[in-house]
C-alpha positions in Angstrom: 0.0 0.0 0.0 1.2 3.5 -0.8 1.0 6.4 1.7 -2.1 7.9 0.1 -4.0 4.5 0.3 -2.9 4.0 3.9 -4.1 7.5 4.9 -7.4 6.9 3.1 -7.9 3.5 4.8 -7.2 4.9 8.3 -9.5 7.9 7.6 -12.3 5.5 6.7 -11.6 3.4 9.8 -11.5 6.4 12.1 -14.9 7.6 10.7 -16.3 4.1 11.2 -15.0 4.3 14.8 -16.7 7.6 15.5 -19.9 6.5 13.8 -20.0 3.2 15.7 -19.4 5.1 19.0 -22.3 7.5 18.4 -24.7 4.8 17.2 -23.6 2.5 20.1 -22.7 -0.3 17.6 -20.3 -2.0 20.0 -19.7 -5.0 17.7 -18.4 -2.8 14.9 -16.4 -0.7 17.4 -14.9 -3.8 18.9 -13.8 -5.0 15.4 -11.9 -1.8 15.0 -10.0 -2.0 18.3 -6.9 -4.0 18.8 -6.9 -6.6 21.5 -4.0 -4.7 23.2 -5.8 -1.4 23.1 -4.8 1.3 25.6 -7.4 4.2 25.8 -6.3 7.2 27.7 -9.2 9.6 28.3 -8.8 13.4 28.6 -9.7 12.9 32.3 -6.7 10.7 32.8 -8.6 7.4 33.1 -6.8 4.5 31.3 -8.8 1.6 30.0 -8.1 -1.6 28.0 -10.5 -2.8 25.2 -13.0 -4.6 27.4 -13.1 -1.8 30.0 -13.5 0.9 27.3 -16.4 -1.0 25.7 -18.1 -1.5 29.1 -17.6 2.2 29.8 -19.4 3.2 26.6 -22.2 0.7 27.3 -22.7 1.4 31.0 -21.4 4.9 31.8 -21.5 7.3 28.8 -23.6 8.0 25.7 -21.8 9.8 22.9 -24.2 12.1 21.0 -21.8 13.6 18.4 -18.2 13.6 17.4 -16.7 16.3 15.1 -13.2 16.7 13.7 -12.7 20.4 12.8 -9.7 19.6 10.6 -8.1 16.7 8.8 -5.8 14.4 10.8 -2.0 14.8 10.7 -0.2 11.6 9.8 3.1 9.9 10.6 3.4 6.7 8.6 5.7 3.9 9.6 5.9 0.4 8.1 3.5 -1.3 10.6 2.1 1.7 12.4 0.2 4.9 11.6 0.2 7.7 14.1 -2.6 10.3 13.8 -3.0 13.6 15.6 -5.9 16.0 15.4 -8.5 17.9 17.3 -11.8 16.3 18.2 -14.9 17.7 19.8 -17.6 15.4 21.3 -20.8 15.8 23.1 -21.4 13.2 25.8 -24.1 12.4 28.4 -23.5 10.5 31.6 -25.9 7.6 32.0 -25.9 7.9 35.8 -27.5 11.3 36.0 -28.2 12.5 32.5 -25.7 15.4 32.8 -24.0 16.5 29.6 -20.3 17.0 28.9 -18.7 18.8 25.9 -15.1 17.9 25.4 -12.6 19.6 23.0 -9.4 17.6 22.8 -6.2 17.0 21.0 -6.2 13.2 20.2 -3.2 11.1 19.2 -3.9 7.6 17.9 -1.7 4.7 17.0 -3.1 2.3 14.4 -1.3 -1.0 14.0 -1.2 -3.2 10.9 -2.5 -6.7 11.7 -3.3 -9.7 9.5 -7.0 -8.7 9.7 -6.3 -5.0 8.7 -5.6 -1.8 10.6 -6.6 -1.7 14.3 -6.6 1.0 16.8 -3.9 0.1 19.3 -3.6 3.3 21.4 -5.6 6.5 21.9 -4.5 9.4 24.1 -6.8 12.4 24.5 -5.8 15.7 26.1 -8.4 18.5 26.7 -7.8 21.7 24.9 -8.0 24.9 26.9 -11.3 26.8 26.8 
């Protein structure tokens, strides 16, 4: 695969990840996440794949995810590192309170036999 096709493939997968999160399609989301996933939330919480999926199912509802600009890419033979801003609108399932998060997100996608999988995501809140 050339660089343009790798970028295009990861762009499609990232959009599928966002869409699956908003629609609560946890089966699709699980298929995009690597078994060794580390998900670092902007709040500092760190979760593996199973804990992250349970968090979405039990604790939070994502209403909308927007990327204000295209992702920046660093391409390596077996990895793709993306960086970009993300804004999301969430609702806590416990009390219905809403949260709006603006963050800078760095992701590491890894090339597996079954395709590109999200291996690592680290989110840091942007200042207001």
